[in-house]
N, C-alpha and C positions, 0 to 999 in steps of 0.2 A: 561391755560385752565382748569387745575385741581383745581385751587385756590378756585373756588366757591363750591367745593365739600369736601375739606379736612379740613375745618375750624371747623367742628363739628363731633362728633362720629356718625357712621352710622351702619345700619343693613346690613351685607354682605349676599346676597342671592345667593346661589350656585345652578346651574342647568346644567345638562349635555347638554340639548337642550333648545333653546330659539327662539321663533317665533316673529320676529319684522316686517318683510315685505317679499314679495315674492322674492325679489332680493338677500336677505341674507338667504341662504339655510341652516340654522343651526337648523332645527327642523324636526321631523318625524311625529308628530301627537299631540295628546291631551296634553301630558306632556309639550311639548314646547309651544303650544298655550296658555295653562294655565299660564306658566311662563311669556309669553309676556303680557297677560292681567294683571297679578299681578303687573308688573312693570309700565304698563300704568296707572293703578289706583294709584299706589304709587306716580307717577309723578303728577297726577291730585290732589291728596290729600296732596302733598308736604311732604311726609314722607321721612326722611333722610335714603336712602338706596344706596347700590352699588351692582350691579350684577356681577357675575363671571361665565363664560361659556367657551367652547372651540370654536376656530375659524372655525373648520370643513370646510376648504376652498374648499374642493371638494364636499361638500354638503352631502345630504342623497342619493337620486338618482332621475334621470329623468325617468319616466315611459312611456313606449310605449306599446300599446296593439293592436295586429293584429285582423283580422276579426273573428278568432276563440276564441279570448279572452286570447291568450297567452301573458303574461307580459314579457317584456325584460327591462333591466336596463342599464342606461348609466350615466356617471358622470354628476353632476349638479354643476359644479365649479362656483365660484364667486371670485371677487377680493376685499378683504377687503379695499384696498387703495381707492376704489371709495366711501366708506361710512364712513371711520374711520381714526383716526390719530394714527400712530405708536408711542408708548411711548418709551422714552429713557431708562427707567429702565429695567433691566433683572435680573433674579434670576437663581440659579443653584440647581438642585437636582440630586441625584445619582440613576440611573436606571441600573440595571444589571452591577454594578461596573463601570459604565461609567458616566461621568458628562454630564448632559443634561441641556442646557440653555433654559429658558422659557421667552419669551417676551410677550407683550400685546398690543392690539389695543383698543383705547378708542372710544366708540360710545356714543353719548349723545342723549338719548330718550327725545323728546319734548312731553310733555303731551298735552292733549286736552285743558287744562286750561293754567296755567302759569308755572307749575312745569317742572323740568328737572331731569333726572336720569342718572348717569354714568353707563356704562356697559363695563366691561373689557373682551375682547376676547383673551384667551390664545393661544399662537402660538409657536411651536417648529421648524418651518421652518426657521431656522437661520443659517448663514454661519458657526457659531462656532460649530455646531452640526454634529455628524456622520450622513451620509446619511440615515441610518435606523431610527435614532431619529428624523430627520426632517419631517418624515411622520406621527408621532404620532398623530398630531392634524389635519390630512387630512380629515378623513371620519367619519361621525357620525355613531356610532354603526357598524363600519366596522371591518373586520379582525377576529382573533381568540381570545381565552381567554387571551393569553399573550398580544396581542395588546390592549384589553379592559382594562386590569389591568394597563398598561402603561398610557392609557388615564386617568384613574381614579386617578393615582398618580399625573399626571400633574394638573388635575382639583383641587383635594383636597389639596395636599401638595404645589404644585407650586402656586396655587391660593392664599393661605394664605400668602406665602412668598412675592408674587408680590404686594399684597395689602399693606403689610408693607413697601416694598421698595418704593412704589409710595408715601407713606405718609398718607394713610388712617388710621384713628383711628376707630377701629371696636368695637362696644359695644355688638354685638350679631351676631352669625353665624347661618343662616337659611339654612338647607340642604333640598332641594326640591328633594325628593327621595334619595336612598342610594348611588347613584353614587359618591357623593362627601364626603362620610363618612371618608375618610382618612384625611380630614382636622382636625378631632378630634384627630387623632394620632399626627399630627403636633403640635397641641395645647398642648397635653400631654408632648411632648418633650420640648416645650417652657416653660411650668410651672412645671418643675421637681425640686425637692428639692435638695439642695447641699448634696453630699454624706456624708459629715461629720455631717450633722444634722439628719441622719437617725439612728433609732435603728435596731437591728438585725431582719431581716425578714420583715421590713416595706417597703411598696411600695414607690418607688422614685417619684411617680407622684401625682400631686394635682388633683385627679379625681373630687372632688366636685367643684373646680374652673372651670374646663373645662365644666362640666355639666351646670353650671350657664351661660356659654358663648354660649351654643348650643341649638337650637331647631330643630326639625325634622318633616317633613311631609312625610308620607308614602302613596303611591298610589296603591300598588299592593296587592289585597286580596287573592293571591295564594302563598303559601310558595315556590313553585318551581320557581316562577317568580322573586325572589330576587337574586341579584348578589352574587355568591359564588366563592371563588378562593382557589385552592389547596394550602396548606401551603408550599409544596415544590416549587411551582411557586412563592409564595410570598417571600420566602427566597432567591430565585434566583434573583428576580427583586428588592427586598428591603432588601439587606443584612444588618443585624445588625441595622435596623431602630428602633426597640423596642424589648425588650426581649420576649421570647416565652411565659413565664408564664403570663405576663401581657396581651399580645395580645390574647391568647386563653381564658383568663378569661373574656374579653370584646367582643370577636368576635366569640366565639364558639370553641369547642374542635376539631371537625372533619375538619372544613375548615373555611376560613375567610368569614364570613357572613356579608356583608356590612350593612344590615338592623339591625342585632343584635348589631353590633358595634355602629350604630347611636342611637339605643334605649338605650344602656347602657351609652352613653356619652351625652345624651340630657336631660335637665331638663323638657322641654316641648315637648310632642309628640302629633301629631294629625293625624287623618284620614281625608278624603276629603268629607265625608258625614256621617250622623248619622249611617246609616246601615253599612257603611264601617268601622267606628270606632268599632262597635260591633263585626264585623268579625275579625278585627285586634286584639281586646282584647282576642278573643278566640284562635287566632293563636299564640299570644305571651302572655300567661297568666302571670300575675304578673306585667305587665306594665300598667301605667295609660295613656290610649290613648284617647285624647279629640277628639271632632268633630268640624271641621270648614268646612262647606259645601262649595264647590267650587262656583265660579260665573264667569261671562263673562263681558267683558268691554262694557259699554252701547253704547258709540259712535261708536266704531269699528264695532260692529255686528248689528247695526240697519241700514237698507237700507236708501238711501238718501230721498226717498219720505216720509218715516215715520219720519225721523229726522225732516224734515220741518214741518210735522204735529204736532209733539210733541213740537217743538220750538214755534209754534204758540199758542198752547193751554196749555202747561205746561212748560213755560220757566224755565231753570235751571235743567231740568230733568237729564242732563248728569252728573251733579255734585251731585245731590240728586235724584237718581233713584226711591226713594220711592214716589216721586211726580207722578209717573206713575200709582199709585193706583187710580188716578182721571180719568183714561182713560174711564171708564164706563160712566161717566156723562159729561165729557168735550169734547169728540171727537164724531162727528156725524157718523152715519152708512155709508152714502154715501162717506164721506171723507176717512175713514179707508179702505173701500172696494176699492176705486179708487187708493189709495196709494199701496195697496197690488197688484192690477192688473197691476200697472206699474212695480212693481218688478217681477211679473210673466212673463210679456212680455219680460223683459230683460233676464230672464233665458231662455225662449223659443228661443229667438234670439241666445243666446250662444249655446244652444243645437243644433240648426240648423247649426251654423258655425262649431261646433266641430264634428258633426256626420251627418249621412244622415236622421236622424229621425226628422219628423215634428210634433210638439205637438200642441194641440188645447188649447187656453187660456180658453175656456169654460168648459174644462174637469177637474175633480178633479185630482190633481197631488200629488203622494206620493214621498217623498224624502228619500233616505237612502245613507249616505256617512260617511265612517270611515275607520280605518285600517281594511284590509281584513284578518281576521284570524278566526279560527274555532269557538272560544267561542262567537264571535259577531253574529254568525248565519245569515249571509246575505241571505241565501237560505231558511229561515223559511217561508217567504211569498209564496214560490213556492212548499211547501210540498205536496199540493194536487192541481194539475193543473186543474183537472176537476172542482173542486169546485171554484177555482179562475176564471175560464172561465165563469161558471154559474153566479157568482157575477157580472162580467164585462158585461155579456149579459143584465142584468137588469139595471145596472148603469155604464156608461162609466168611465173608470179609466186609467190613464197613470202613468208611473214610471220613475224616474230619479235616477241613482245610480252613485257612484264614490268611489274610495279608492285604496290605494296601499297595496300590500302584501310585507312584508320584503323579501329581496332577498333570504334569506335562509329558508323562510317559504313555503315549497313546498305545504303544505295543503292549505295555503292561496291563492297561485297561482292557484291551481286547482279549488278553489271556484270561482275565477274570470272567469275561463273557463266555469264552470258550469252555472254561471249567463248568459254568452253569449249564451249558449245552450238554456236557457229559453227565451232569447230575440228573438232568431230565431223561437222557437216553438210557441210563443205567438204573433208573429208579425201581424198575420191576425186579431187579436182582441184587444190586449193590446199594444199600442205603448210604447216602453221602450228604454231608452238610457243609455249607460255607458260612462261617461265622463273620459277621460284619464288624468293622471298627476294631481291628486287632490292637490290643494294648497290653500293658504289663500284667493285669489281672487275668486276662484271657490266656496269655502265654503260660502263666503258672498252672492254670487248669489243664491246658493242652499237654504240656511236657510231662505232667504227672499222670494224666488220665488215659492216654492212648497206650497201646501195647507195643507198637513199633514206631520209631521216629524216622521219617523219610527225608532224604536230602539228595537232590539230583542236579547240581550245577554243572555247567560246562567247565572242563578242566582247561587252564589253571586259574579260573576266574574267582574261585572261592579263596580269599586270603586266609581266613581261618574258619569262620562259622562257629557259633557258640550254642545254638539251640540244641544240638545233639548232646553237648556237655550238660545242659540243664536237664535233659531227659535222663541222662545217666545217673544223676543224683536221686532219681525216682525209680531206679531199676528198670528203665525202659531202654532196650537195646536199639542200636542205630543201624539203619540200612542206607548206605550212602555211597556216592561216587568217591573214589579215593583222591581227595583234594583237601587242602587246608589242614585242619587239625586231625582229620580222620586218617591221614597217611600215618600219623603217629599213634592214633588210638585204636585202630582196627586190629583186633585179633579174631580172625575168621571163626565164626561159630561160637565164640566165647564172649566178646563184647558187642557183637553185631555181625554185619555182613557187608562185603564190598560189592559195589556195582561197577562192573568193568574192571579194567586193569590200570593201575596208576601210571604205567609207562606209555599207555596208548595216547596218541595225539588225535586219533580218529575216534569220535564218540558215537559212531553209527551203531555200534553193538551194545550200547548201554541199555536200551529198552529190552532187548532179548535177555541180557544178563539180569536185569531187574525181575523179569517174569520168571526166569529160571530159579532165582533165589526164593521168590515167593512160593513157587510151585513145588520145589523139591526139598527146600530146607526149612523155611519159616513156618508155613501153614501146617505141614505134617508134624513138626515138633510141638507146635502150640496145641494142636488137637489130640495128638496121639501119645505124647510123652510129657506130661505136665511136670514131672520131676526134673527133666532135663531143661525145660523152659525156665523153671524157677531157679535152677542152678545158674542159668545164663543171666537172669535178672541180678542175682547176687554177685556174679562176676563183673557185671556192668558197673555196679557200685564200687566193688573192691578194686577194680583195675582201672576204670576210667574216672569215676568221681574223685577217688583218692588223689589223683594227679592233676586232672584238668580243672583246677579251681583257682579263683583269683587270689587266695592266700599264697599259694605257691608262686603265682605270677608276680605278686607284689614283693615277695621276698627276693625273687630274681631281679626285679627292677632295683630294689634297694641295694643289693650287693654288687650288681654289675653296671647299672646306669647312674645311680645316685651317689654312691660312695666310690670315688675314683680320684 
């Protein structure tokens, strides 16, 4: 089964989370969804890659929300044996002076075209292991700092060793965020000089060679958001793995900073949007941080009705999304409107099934769905309920929301409760629904079925954001704060609208700007000038979707990061 993949050197893509399908619950949000789209495009383009992640057999979590908006969590377990093949190879690493065996499951991702990509899911739930060690790969982002470091040891160190044991020849290691940065330490150990060849005081490690083998994509524009581990904990869990002087010189003096280590041991480093690369260069002065703006997979995120429309008028668009630039002239207004209304009816049906809310297909629908946490500001739309009511009195509007808060993010949970308070307060005038247990299938319905996609993060905390890109493939314009990808994608009144000013560091005017856009630009155009609205839908596809896709992104990685 592996023979078709091990005959040529491959790019090893390491990611803590990975979204492939709903039934495989190894993702929590944007990072994992991006990783899934990365590998789908790599399969379509037949790039020689192999992905490594954790099996997370108990998933992230299943979200339940009661009538007050209180979130409760339960395990979202899945059985890898239903989807994958267990490999015979196993490797050992030492964690806390105990041998931990790591096995792997092989999943073969079938691309939309003819390509196939191997994905290795690391697993410590093996009979050979101590009961405590069998749970290391149970939960995505679960447990305390100790549990998290154990997971990152398995991912980085165990992943490199298992690839070698399986027989993969790796020409480059791509770290998707810093969780897997310990792989670079494993490579340092692999490429150490013989002691007899060293001069006094000379480093025993071939750092330049390791740097040539590694590239790193950072996704976090906030210093506090990067994984750090106390060196006392590191020495407890990783005794004598590498000497203190070398470790602190590459990972930081105060604690083991996974991002610093990845930066120091990678020849190519990139942020996930032009603005994010600028922010990263200011956070980490002295490092050359390139920009490869994220994208989303064309086929996965385009609803069926629009897929058929594009197939008819722009055959080959899935492999060459740049063909979508012809949407303006090749697709008729009635056809794209009917395709959108079909997607909207499907969303309305799902809202009706999942909640007691009945939406009207003739009313402009705003969508907002993402991880529920403070900097995403899901409550910005409700900053002034009196003004929102006044706007809705002139032009009808309805809202659909979804998103999970991390189980330990109490502020995020309170935001969900707050949103449900607004749902109750506005029920007499603005129909609103909050869909529980946000997942891939729900995301597909939402980005295709709403009329406007809303994004309101605090600047500059949105590294990229990809949900608005998904909406663009469905002709849904974006209403967003100018941050992340939207700094590059916003053409005011053509592909969407900006909330606030990208140069503003003060976000106090964002709510007023949001209301102004709704009141003076968005709602009047939707209700009074349908031709202009449809023209904007077509521009959204032709100008945003044709560029902000993962095929373009992977071609950039291939030519700039992988071939050098």
